[in-house]
Structure formats: C-alpha cells, structure tokens
C-alpha positions as CSV (number, residue, x, y, z in Angstrom):
1,M,34.8,-38.8,-9.0
2,I,34.4,-42.1,-7.1
3,E,35.1,-45.3,-9.0
4,N,32.3,-47.9,-9.2
5,K,34.2,-50.7,-7.5
6,D,33.9,-49.8,-3.8
7,K,31.6,-46.8,-4.4
8,E,29.6,-47.1,-1.1
9,Q,32.7,-47.5,1.1
10,E,34.4,-44.6,-0.6
11,F,31.2,-42.5,-0.3
12,Y,31.2,-43.3,3.4
13,R,34.9,-42.4,3.9
14,Q,34.6,-39.1,2.0
15,I,31.3,-38.0,3.6
16,V,32.5,-38.8,7.1
17,S,35.6,-36.6,6.3
18,G,33.2,-33.7,5.4
19,D,33.7,-33.8,1.6
20,I,30.8,-31.7,0.2
21,I,31.4,-33.0,-3.4
22,A,31.0,-36.6,-2.2
23,M,27.8,-35.6,-0.5
24,K,26.5,-34.1,-3.7
25,E,27.6,-37.2,-5.7
26,F,26.0,-39.5,-3.1
27,Y,22.8,-37.5,-3.4
28,H,22.7,-37.7,-7.2
29,H,23.6,-41.4,-7.1
30,Y,20.9,-42.4,-4.6
31,S,18.2,-39.8,-4.9
32,G,16.2,-41.5,-7.7
33,Y,16.1,-44.8,-5.8
34,L,15.3,-43.2,-2.4
35,T,12.6,-41.1,-4.1
36,T,11.0,-44.3,-5.3
37,V,11.2,-45.8,-1.8
38,C,9.6,-42.7,-0.3
39,S,6.8,-42.5,-2.9
40,R,5.6,-46.0,-1.9
41,Y,4.5,-44.3,1.3
42,V,4.0,-40.6,0.6
43,F,2.0,-39.3,-2.5
44,D,2.3,-35.6,-2.8
45,R,5.5,-34.4,-4.7
46,E,6.1,-31.6,-2.2
47,D,5.7,-33.9,0.7
48,I,8.1,-36.4,-0.9
49,K,10.7,-33.6,-1.3
50,D,10.3,-32.6,2.3
51,V,10.6,-36.2,3.5
52,L,13.7,-36.8,1.3
53,Q,15.3,-33.6,2.5
54,E,14.8,-34.6,6.1
55,S,16.1,-38.1,5.2
56,F,19.3,-36.8,3.6
57,I,20.0,-34.4,6.5
58,K,19.6,-37.4,8.8
59,I,21.8,-39.6,6.6
60,F,24.6,-37.0,6.5
61,K,24.4,-36.2,10.3
62,A,24.4,-39.8,11.3
63,I,26.8,-41.3,8.8
64,A,29.6,-41.5,11.3
65,L,27.4,-44.1,13.2
66,F,27.0,-46.2,10.0
67,E,28.9,-49.5,9.9
68,Y,30.0,-50.6,6.5
69,K,29.2,-54.3,6.1
70,G,29.9,-54.7,2.4
71,P,28.4,-53.7,-0.9
72,G,24.8,-52.6,-0.6
73,S,25.0,-51.9,3.1
74,L,25.0,-48.1,2.8
75,R,22.1,-48.2,0.4
76,A,20.2,-50.4,2.8
77,W,21.0,-48.1,5.7
78,S,19.9,-45.1,3.8
79,T,16.7,-46.9,2.7
80,R,15.8,-47.6,6.3
81,I,16.2,-43.9,7.2
82,V,13.9,-42.9,4.3
83,V,11.3,-45.5,5.3
84,N,11.4,-44.4,8.9
85,E,11.1,-40.7,7.9
86,S,8.2,-41.6,5.6
87,L,6.4,-43.4,8.4
88,K,7.1,-40.5,10.8
89,F,5.5,-38.2,8.2
90,L,2.5,-40.5,7.8
91,K,2.0,-40.6,11.6
92,T,2.2,-36.9,12.0
93,R,0.6,-35.5,8.8
94,E,-1.7,-38.1,7.4
95,R,-2.9,-39.8,10.5
96,L,-1.8,-43.4,9.8
97,E,-5.0,-45.3,10.2
98,V,-4.8,-49.0,10.8
99,I,-7.9,-51.0,11.4
100,H,-7.5,-53.1,14.5
101,Q,-9.4,-56.2,13.5
102,P,-8.2,-59.6,14.5
103,V,-7.2,-62.0,11.8
104,W,-9.9,-64.5,12.8
105,D,-12.5,-61.9,11.8
106,L,-11.3,-62.0,8.2
107,P,-13.7,-63.5,5.6
108,D,-12.6,-66.7,4.0
109,T,-11.3,-66.2,0.5
110,T,-11.3,-68.8,-2.2
111,E,-7.9,-69.6,-3.6
112,E,-7.7,-68.3,-7.1
113,E,-5.1,-68.7,-9.7
114,E,-2.1,-66.4,-9.1
115,P,-2.3,-63.4,-11.5
116,D,0.4,-63.2,-14.2
117,F,2.4,-60.2,-13.0
118,D,4.7,-60.4,-16.0
119,E,1.8,-59.1,-18.2
120,I,1.3,-56.0,-16.1
121,P,3.7,-53.1,-16.4
122,I,5.5,-52.3,-13.1
123,F,4.2,-48.7,-13.1
124,V,0.6,-50.1,-13.1
125,I,1.3,-52.4,-10.2
126,L,2.9,-49.5,-8.2
127,E,-0.1,-47.3,-8.9
128,M,-2.3,-50.1,-7.6
129,I,-0.3,-50.3,-4.4
130,R,-0.3,-46.5,-4.1
131,S,-4.1,-46.5,-4.3
132,L,-4.5,-48.7,-1.3
133,P,-5.7,-47.1,1.9
134,T,-2.8,-45.7,4.0
135,G,-2.8,-48.5,6.6
136,Y,-3.1,-51.3,4.0
137,R,-0.4,-49.7,1.9
138,T,2.0,-49.1,4.8
139,V,1.8,-52.7,6.1
140,F,2.0,-54.1,2.5
141,N,5.1,-52.0,1.8
142,L,6.8,-52.9,5.0
143,F,6.1,-56.6,4.6
144,V,6.8,-56.9,0.9
145,F,9.5,-54.3,0.1
146,E,11.2,-53.9,3.4
147,N,11.0,-57.6,4.4
148,K,9.6,-56.9,7.9
149,S,7.9,-59.6,9.9
150,H,4.4,-58.9,11.4
151,K,6.1,-58.7,14.7
152,E,8.5,-55.9,13.4
153,I,5.6,-54.1,11.7
154,A,3.5,-54.3,14.9
155,S,6.4,-52.7,16.8
156,I,7.0,-50.0,14.2
157,L,3.4,-49.0,13.8
158,K,2.4,-49.7,17.4
159,I,-0.3,-52.2,16.5
160,S,-0.8,-55.8,17.2
161,E,0.7,-58.6,15.1
162,S,-2.8,-59.7,14.2
163,S,-3.7,-56.2,12.9
164,S,-0.6,-56.2,10.8
165,A,-1.6,-59.6,9.3
166,S,-5.1,-58.4,8.8
167,Q,-3.9,-55.3,7.0
168,L,-1.7,-57.3,4.7
169,H,-4.5,-59.8,4.0
170,R,-6.8,-57.0,3.0
171,A,-4.2,-55.3,0.9
172,K,-3.6,-58.5,-1.0
173,N,-7.3,-59.0,-1.6
174,V,-7.7,-55.4,-2.9
175,L,-4.7,-55.8,-5.1
176,A,-6.0,-59.1,-6.5
177,K,-9.3,-57.5,-7.4
178,Q,-7.5,-54.5,-9.0
179,I,-5.4,-56.9,-11.1
180,R,-8.4,-58.9,-12.2
181,V,-10.2,-55.7,-13.3
182,Y,-7.0,-54.6,-15.1
183,E,-6.7,-58.0,-16.9
184,S,-10.4,-58.0,-17.9
185,M,-10.1,-54.4,-19.2
186,K,-7.0,-55.3,-21.1
187,K,-8.8,-58.4,-22.7
188,T,-11.8,-56.3,-23.7
189,A,-9.5,-53.6,-25.3
190,L,-8.0,-56.2,-27.6
C-alpha cells in the first residue's frame, strides 16, 4: 500500500519497476477521475470503457517516458493521455465535425448578466456541456477544462484558430441559453 505523501512519485517508481499491484492501485486511485475526463468528450458507456482501456494501456507502456515534476504531474500527464485518446476516438468513430466559420461572421450578442452557477448543480452543468454538438463540446472542453489556447486547439483538431474561437463562442451562447431555460424552469417550479 502506498502512503499518501508522495503517492504519485511512488506510483511512478513502482509501475516502472513492473509492480502489478501498484498498477492496480494506480488504476483504482485514478480511474474515477479519468472516467470523468473521458466522459466530457465521449458519451456511450462502452465507448468510455474502450477509450479508458486504451488510455491505461498507453499510460503503463509509456510511463518510463514520464518525467515527475512534483505533486499532480502524474495525474496531469495521465489526463493528457485520456484527452488525446478521447479526441482520437472522436475523430475516428464520431467524425468530429467542426464548422469552419470565421469569427467575424458571428452574430453580435448583447452582454447579459452572468448566470449564477452556484445555484445550478454541477451534474446539470455537465449534462448541458455534454448536450453540445460534438465540435462545440470538444473545443469548449479543451479551452475550459484543459486550458488550451485557440492556437493549441487549432493544432490538435487541425482547424484554424478562428474556427476554434467561433466554436467556443457558439458553445458559450448555447450554454447561456440552456442556463436561462434551467433558471426559468426552476423559478416556475417554486
């Protein structure tokens, strides 16, 4: 059993040495979090399992190449692998569709009051994100959750930076509408 203090560094050392028990413990420790990461991109439970299986295989095969940089670095590295495997899945299985519309073609939107996210359960917000069209959802997730710039997203998805910005803008607009609908339904239910 690995102590909590330097858990990641110890996981790394033990897995590199081929310790099967450490691999199982690593899986149990991170599988919930990495499943959540994967499910932001992929919907079907069986597909999520497949993507995670490929991800863990890749993690265990490539762990010798991992460079420990302090607490959280192994989790971040593993997250990148899961995101990359999820994107690979989307490109091959779901035909990742991104509309290539320049940012300047976007309709002007009026600035509205920022919705109060504290009043909306996190599972509702995540479901709203999951309901976005694949291209919008993918760009939104990469930008918001993975902290990628439009330049990085463009490179990852093989689109222009303006298409990335356009997809993000549209995703935010759709989410804002969904939040307003949710808030109005909540008010009428009271």
